[in-house]
C-alpha positions in Angstrom: 105.5 93.7 121.9 106.2 95.5 125.3 108.9 98.1 125.6 110.9 95.7 127.8 110.7 93.0 125.2 111.7 95.5 122.4 114.8 96.5 124.4 115.8 92.8 124.7 115.0 92.0 121.0 118.0 91.8 118.6 118.7 94.9 116.6 118.0 93.6 113.1 118.9 95.5 110.0 116.2 97.9 108.8 114.4 97.5 105.5 111.8 99.4 103.6 109.1 97.5 101.6 107.6 99.6 98.8 104.0 99.1 97.8 101.1 100.8 96.0 99.4 103.7 97.8 96.6 102.3 99.9 98.2 98.8 100.1 100.2 99.6 103.3 97.2 98.2 105.3 97.7 94.9 103.6 101.5 94.9 103.9 101.7 95.5 107.7 100.0 92.3 108.8 101.7 90.3 106.1 105.1 91.4 107.4 104.0 90.6 111.0 103.0 87.1 109.9 106.4 86.7 108.3 108.3 87.6 111.5 109.4 91.1 110.9 110.0 93.4 113.8 109.8 97.2 114.6 107.2 97.6 111.9 106.3 101.2 110.9 103.8 102.1 108.3 104.8 104.9 106.0 103.5 106.4 102.7 103.6 103.8 100.0 105.6 101.4 102.1 106.5 99.9 105.4 109.7 100.1 107.4 110.7 97.0 109.3 113.5 95.1 110.9 114.6 91.6 109.7 117.4 89.1 110.3 118.6 87.1 107.3 116.0 84.3 107.4 113.2 86.9 107.8 114.5 88.9 104.9 114.4 85.7 102.8 110.9 85.0 103.9 109.7 88.5 102.9 111.3 88.4 99.5 109.9 84.9 98.7 106.4 85.2 100.3 105.2 88.9 100.2 102.2 89.3 97.9 101.9 93.0 98.5 105.5 94.4 98.4 106.9 95.8 95.1 110.5 96.0 96.3 112.4 95.4 99.5 115.1 98.0 100.1 117.9 98.1 102.6 119.1 101.7 103.3 122.9 101.8 103.5 123.6 105.5 103.9 121.9 108.9 104.0 123.0 112.5 103.7 121.8 115.9 102.8 122.9 117.4 99.4 122.0 120.7 97.8 123.6 120.0 94.4 124.5 117.0 92.2 128.1 117.7 93.0 127.3 117.4 96.7 125.7 114.1 96.0 128.8 113.0 94.1 131.3 114.0 96.8 129.3 112.2 99.6 128.9 109.0 97.5 132.6 109.1 96.3 133.9 108.7 99.8 131.4 106.1 101.1 132.9 102.6 101.4 131.3 100.9 98.4 133.6 97.9 98.9 131.4 97.0 101.9 128.5 96.0 99.5 130.2 95.2 96.2 133.6 94.7 94.5 135.2 95.6 91.2 134.0 92.5 89.4 130.3 93.1 90.2 127.9 94.7 87.8 125.3 97.2 89.1 122.3 99.3 88.1 120.6 102.3 89.7 116.9 102.9 90.0 115.9 106.3 91.2 112.9 108.2 92.7 113.3 112.0 93.0 110.9 114.5 94.6 113.0 117.7 94.9 113.0 121.3 93.8 116.8 121.1 94.2 117.4 118.1 92.0 115.3 119.1 89.0 117.0 116.6 86.7 116.5 113.2 88.3 118.5 111.4 85.5 121.5 113.7 86.1 121.4 112.9 89.8 121.4 109.2 89.0 124.4 109.7 86.7 126.3 111.6 89.4 125.8 108.7 91.8 127.0 106.2 89.1 130.1 108.3 88.4 130.9 108.4 92.2 130.7 104.6 92.5 132.9 104.0 89.5 135.4 106.7 90.5 135.5 105.3 94.0 136.9 102.0 92.7 138.9 103.7 89.9 141.0 105.7 92.4 142.6 102.4 93.5 143.5 101.6 89.9 142.6 98.4 88.0 139.1 97.1 87.5 135.9 99.1 88.0 132.4 97.7 88.3 130.3 98.0 85.1 126.7 98.7 84.4 124.2 96.0 83.7 120.7 97.4 83.6 118.9 94.0 83.0 120.5 91.6 85.4 122.9 93.4 87.7 124.7 91.7 90.6 123.8 94.7 92.8 120.8 96.9 92.3 121.0 100.3 94.0 118.0 102.6 94.7 118.5 106.3 94.9 115.8 108.2 96.7 115.8 112.0 97.0 113.2 114.0 99.0 114.0 117.7 98.9 117.7 117.8 100.0 117.7 114.4 101.8 119.4 111.6 99.9 118.9 107.9 100.7 120.9 105.2 99.0 119.6 101.6 99.4 120.3 98.1 98.1 117.4 96.3 96.5 117.2 92.9 98.2 115.3 91.2 95.4 116.8 92.7 92.3 113.9 92.3 89.8 110.6 93.8 91.2 108.8 91.3 93.4 105.8 91.7 91.1 107.7 89.7 88.5 106.5 86.3 89.7 107.7 84.6 86.5 104.5 83.6 85.0 103.8 86.5 82.6 103.9 85.4 78.9 105.6 87.8 76.5 103.2 90.3 74.9 100.4 89.8 77.5 97.2 91.7 76.8 97.0 94.9 78.8 98.1 93.2 82.0 97.5 94.3 85.5 100.5 94.5 87.7 100.7 91.3 89.7 101.0 93.0 93.1 98.0 95.2 92.1 95.9 92.2 91.3 96.8 90.4 94.5 96.0 93.6 96.5 92.7 94.2 94.8 91.6 90.6 95.6 92.6 91.1 99.2 90.8 94.5 99.4 87.7 92.9 97.9 87.7 90.4 100.8 88.5 87.4 98.6 90.5 84.5 100.2 91.1 80.9 99.2 88.0 78.8 99.6 85.7 81.5 98.1 84.6 80.6 94.5 86.1 83.1 92.1 85.2 84.0 88.5 87.0 86.2 86.0 84.9 86.2 82.9 87.1 88.7 81.0 90.4 87.2 82.1 92.7 88.7 79.5 96.2 87.4 80.4 94.9 85.9 83.6 96.5 87.9 86.3 93.6 87.8 88.8 93.1 84.0 88.5 96.9 83.2 88.5 97.4 85.3 91.7 94.3 83.6 93.2 95.4 80.1 92.3 98.9 80.7 93.7 97.3 81.9 96.9 95.1 78.8 97.1 98.1 76.6 96.3 99.8 77.5 99.5 103.4 78.1 98.3 105.2 81.5 98.6 104.3 83.7 95.7 107.9 83.9 94.5 108.6 80.2 95.1 109.7 79.7 91.5 112.2 82.5 91.5 115.8 81.2 91.7 117.6 84.5 91.7 117.4 87.3 94.3 119.9 90.2 94.6 120.6 89.3 98.2 122.4 86.2 97.0 125.2 88.5 95.9 125.4 90.3 99.3 128.3 89.7 101.7 127.3 87.3 104.4 124.6 85.6 102.3 124.1 82.0 103.6 122.8 79.6 101.0 122.1 76.9 103.6 119.8 79.4 105.5 118.0 80.2 102.2 117.2 76.6 101.5 116.2 76.0 105.1 113.6 78.7 104.8 112.4 77.1 101.5 112.0 73.8 103.3 110.1 75.4 106.1 107.6 77.0 103.6 107.2 73.6 101.9 106.5 71.8 105.2 104.0 74.5 106.3 102.1 74.5 102.9 98.4 74.2 103.1 96.4 73.8 99.8 92.9 75.2 100.1 90.4 73.7 97.8 88.9 76.6 95.8 86.7 76.8 92.7 88.4 79.3 90.3 86.9 79.9 86.8 88.6 81.9 84.1 87.1 82.7 80.7 87.4 85.2 77.8 86.0 85.3 74.3 89.4 85.9 72.9 91.5 82.8 71.9 94.8 84.6 72.5 93.7 85.6 76.1 92.9 82.0 76.9 96.3 80.9 75.6 98.1 83.4 77.6 96.2 82.6 80.8 97.0 78.9 80.2 100.7 79.7 79.8 100.7 81.7 83.1 99.1 78.9 85.0 101.3 76.2 83.5 104.4 78.3 84.3 103.5 78.3 88.0 102.4 74.6 87.9 98.9 75.5 89.0 96.9 74.8 85.8 95.0 72.1 87.7 93.5 74.7 90.0 91.7 76.8 87.5 88.9 75.8 85.1 89.7 77.7 81.9 87.5 78.0 78.8 86.6 80.3 75.9 83.2 82.0 76.6 81.4 85.3 76.1 80.6 86.9 79.5 77.2 88.0 78.1 76.3 84.3 77.6 78.0 82.9 80.7 76.1 81.4 83.7 77.6 80.8 87.2 78.6 77.3 88.2 78.1 78.0 92.0 75.3 79.5 94.1 77.6 82.3 95.6 81.1 83.6 95.1 82.9 86.6 93.7 83.2 87.9 90.2 86.2 90.1 89.4 86.5 92.0 86.1 89.1 94.1 84.3 87.0 95.0 81.3 88.4 96.7 78.2 88.9 100.4 78.7 88.1 103.1 76.2 91.9 103.8 76.2 92.7 100.3 75.0 90.0 99.7 72.4 86.8 101.2 71.1 83.8 99.9 73.0 80.3 99.4 71.7 77.6 101.7 72.9 76.0 100.5 76.1 78.9 98.2 77.0 78.9 98.9 80.7 75.1 99.0 80.9 75.1 95.5 79.4 77.6 94.3 82.1 75.3 95.7 84.8 72.3 94.0 83.3 74.1 90.6 83.0 75.4 90.8 86.6 72.0 91.8 88.0 69.9 89.2 86.2 72.3 86.2 86.1 74.6 86.5 89.1 72.3 87.2 92.2 73.9 86.1 95.5 77.4 87.1 94.2 79.7 90.0 94.9 81.2 91.7 91.8 84.3 93.8 91.7 85.3 95.8 88.6 88.4 97.8 88.0 88.2 100.5 85.3 89.4 103.9 84.3 86.2 104.6 82.2 84.4 106.7 84.8 81.7 107.8 82.3 81.1 104.2 81.3 80.7 103.1 84.9 77.9 105.6 85.4 75.9 103.6 83.0 76.2 100.3 84.8 73.0 100.7 86.7 74.3 99.2 89.9 75.0 101.1 93.1 78.5 100.2 94.4 78.9 99.5 98.1 82.6 100.3 97.9 84.8 102.6 95.8 88.5 102.4 96.0 91.1 104.4 94.1 93.8 102.3 92.3 96.5 103.0 89.8 97.2 100.6 86.9 100.6 102.0 85.9 100.0 105.7 85.5 96.3 105.2 84.8 93.9 106.2 87.6 91.2 103.6 88.1 88.4 102.8 90.4 87.9 99.4 92.1 84.2 99.1 92.6 82.3 96.5 94.6 78.7 95.5 94.0 76.3 93.3 96.0 74.1 91.5 93.5 70.5 90.9 94.6 67.3 89.7 93.0 64.8 92.5 92.4 65.4 96.2 92.9 67.9 96.2 95.8 71.3 97.3 94.7 69.9 98.9 91.5 70.4 102.6 91.0 72.4 105.4 89.5 
């Protein structure tokens, strides 16, 4: 966009899409495709401008955003009492009323605010007292399903208060069965697939599928509908100015533009419970016809196609005790039975990966929750190529 065009473009509200470290490179082009303006890449997120339809598109269709925040006011504060006084006098009636419920999430990186929980409580007190001073009702806390979800961010002395446009994290697509086995975050799984170079049309295998996050994300991608198509509740629906007709117009546009890409996706695990959970996830998203699912031991499994991609989230030593030579056996199986494929493995067992006997062509840092992991890519060849320490 030229400078002249930017000057003529409407001044849309500014939002901040949070994501995992290293996923900013995926989020920027995604936001561009969804129609966002004034895009600026930042650490663990992307700042962008959006009108109402574009905001709806981002919240429904972004694979790589964890949250979408709209900053509503900023100030500097040196103490929790400073924070309280600034927040007390802000016009909270512009974003909520006395009958609303609210919750506060917080991120604090500050030597001034050493007790992040206390900072959050002072903001909560300020909001409640702001409404109380007029007498009568006051908004109440609902941590699970609030009408308004507020995000407090403090960096040193700078305080930013934002509204969460989605409410529940965008990673909660709605397919996760209760008690899932050591699940990957859904945004993490989608981002790892993208970083591996996978896209619909490329055969995909997950032979240790667990609760099925990789294959469910892949199948939704191939299905062609927005990743949060099945979600019926977004926090922006409680915002002043929300237009339900515009929301359903956006949904209709997504449906009209849908392209289903035929893709061979195979999921297996030797554990019955894992297969059941994966089946539930796929059924919840109405995409169980897109994945061939079956119980199988990876060490006896043979590929069904000549080429493709294998993705694996094998058990970590932190999750369960592994047999001796476990990773060496994975490497041998991949080398001798999957030539012509690319394999990608996420693990936090760095010692175990040294035994795999394959030389990765790519090493990427990833965090599964607080657990530091590596996302390792391998080209699989016949013979000695690709084999090494």
